[in-house]
N, C-alpha and C positions, 0 to 999 in steps of 0.2 A: 638411592633415590629418596627413601623415606627421610634420611638425615638432611638432605637438601631441602625438602619440604618443611621439616621442623625448623631448620635454620632460617628459612625465608619467613615462616610464620612467626618465629621469635623476633626477627628484625621488624616485621610489620607491627607486632604488638608493642615492642619497645618504642617505635616511632609514634604510635598512637598515644602511648602514655606521655611521651614528651610533649606532644601537641596538646593533649588535655591539660597538662600542668601549665603550659604557657597560656592557655585560654583562661585558666583560673587566675593566673598571676597578672593578667593585663587589666584587671579591674582598676577603677579610679581610686587613688589614694591622695590625700592632701594633708600637709602638715597643719596642725592647729594654729590659728592666728587670731589675734584680738581684733574686734571690729575696727579699732583705730588704725591698725595695720592695714586692714582691707581698704579703709577709706583712703589712707595715704598712698597706697600702691595702685589704686585704680585710676582709670581714665574718666570714669563717671560714677556718680552716686545719685540714684533717683528713688523716688517713691512713686509707684505707678500701679494702676488697676488693670488687670489682664482682661482684655476684651475678646480676643479671638486666638485660637491656636491653629497653626498651619503645619501640616506634615510636609517637610521640605525634601529637597533632593541633595545630593552630594554630602550625605551624612549630617545634615543640619535640619532642625525644626525651627519654626519662627513663632514668635508671640507678638501680637499687636497689643500695645499698652496705651492707656491714657495716662500720660505723665502728669502727676499732681504737683510734685516738687522736684527740683534739680538742686542738689546740695553741692555737687562738684561736677564740672565738665570741662575738659580740655577743649581747645578750639575745634579739633577734629571730632570730639565727642558731640559737641553742639550740632555739628552738621549731621553726624550719624544718627542722632536721636530725633531729628526733625520728623522723621517718618513714624516714630513711636514703635519701631520694629526692633525686636531683640532676636538674635540667633543663638542657638544652643546646640551642641552635638546631640544627635538623635539616639546615640547609644550610651548606656550607663558606663561602659568601659572607657568612653571618651570624655567622661565627666559632665554629661548633659544634665540639665535641671528639668524638673517637672513642675510647672506652675498651673494653678487651678483657675479656670475662668471666673470672673467676677470677684476675685480676691485681690487685695491690695498688698504689695510687697515693698520692702526696701531692698534695693539691688545695687551691688557694685559690679563693675565690669570693665572690659577692655575694648578698644577700637582696633579692628584689623581691616585694612582696605576700605576705610570709611564705612564700616558696618559695625554696629554695636553687638558685642558678644558677651554672653554670661555663661558661667560654668560652676560646678560644685566647689571649686577651689576659691571662689569669690564668696562674698557675703550675700546670702539670699534668705530673707526671713519675712514671714507674714508681719505686716505693720502692727497688727493688734497684739503680737507677741513680743514686740520690741519694748524694752523697759523705758520709763520716762528719762532715765539718765542716758541711755543709748540714743534716744531721740534728740536730747540736747547735744550729745556728742556729734551726731550726724549733722544737725543744723548749724553748729558753731564750733564746738570745742575740739573735735578731732582734728580739724584743719589747723588750729593753733598748736596742736601737739605733734605735727608732722616732722618737726626737727628732732623729736624724741623717738627712740626705737623701743618697741615692746617685745621682750623676749618671753615666750610662753613656756620654755623648757628649762629655765635656770632658776636657781634659788637666789643668787646674788650676782651683781655685776659691779665692777669697779668703774665703769664708764659713767661720766656725769650726764651722758646723753641717752641713758637707758633706764627703763623700768622693767622689773622682772616679776614673773609670777609662775608658779608651777601648776598649770592646768586648773586654775581656781575659777569656778563659775562666778563667784562674787566679783572678781576683777573683770571678767568678761562682760557681765551684765551691768555693773555699776561703776567700774573704774575708768578713769581718763588720766592719761599720762601727760603732764604739762611741766614746763619750766617753772621753778620757784624763783624767789628773789635773788638767790645766789647762782642762778642760771644752771641749776642741776635739775634733771628730770625726776619728778616725783609723782606718785599716785595722788590724785586730788580727792577730796571728800565729795 
C-alpha cells in the first residue's frame, strides 16, 4: 500500500515538474530584426500618442491612439486604423506590449480580421528614443530598401539583395540597406 502511494506521489510530482517547465518555456521569444525588416514585413507603420488603455477580453487589451503619422498602411490597415485602436495580447507569454499613456511611439503591426494588432515581435519604440537616421528610414528610406533583405545573424552574404550584420547596434540605430548603382544591396551612410 505504501509503495502504491509513493508511486502515485512520484507520478504527480513528475507531472507537476513537466507542467512547470512548460510554463517557463512558453514565454515570448522573438528573433532580432532590423527596423527596416520590421517596416517591410508589417501591414502598418505609425507614430501615435497613447490616449487610453482598455483591459480587454478574449486575451487582448486595447490602446486608443491619436495617430500623428502613418508611414505605411495596406488598404486593410487603413480601414483598421481609422478607429485609432490597437489590440495586443494581454499576457506576456503571448507577446503582448505595454504602452504608457501620454507617450508617443513608433509602432509596426499586422492586421487580423480588420483589426490592428501589435506585439513584442514587431517594432515598438518611444518616438523620442528613435534616432534621426531611423526617423528618416521610417519616413522614406526603409520603403525604398524593401527589395533588400537584412540578415542580423550572418557575417557575410553572397546574395546581391542582402545586407548583413552581426547584432550590431550601430547598424540597427543608423544603418539603412539600399540598392547601389550596380543594383547590389549595401549599407548606406
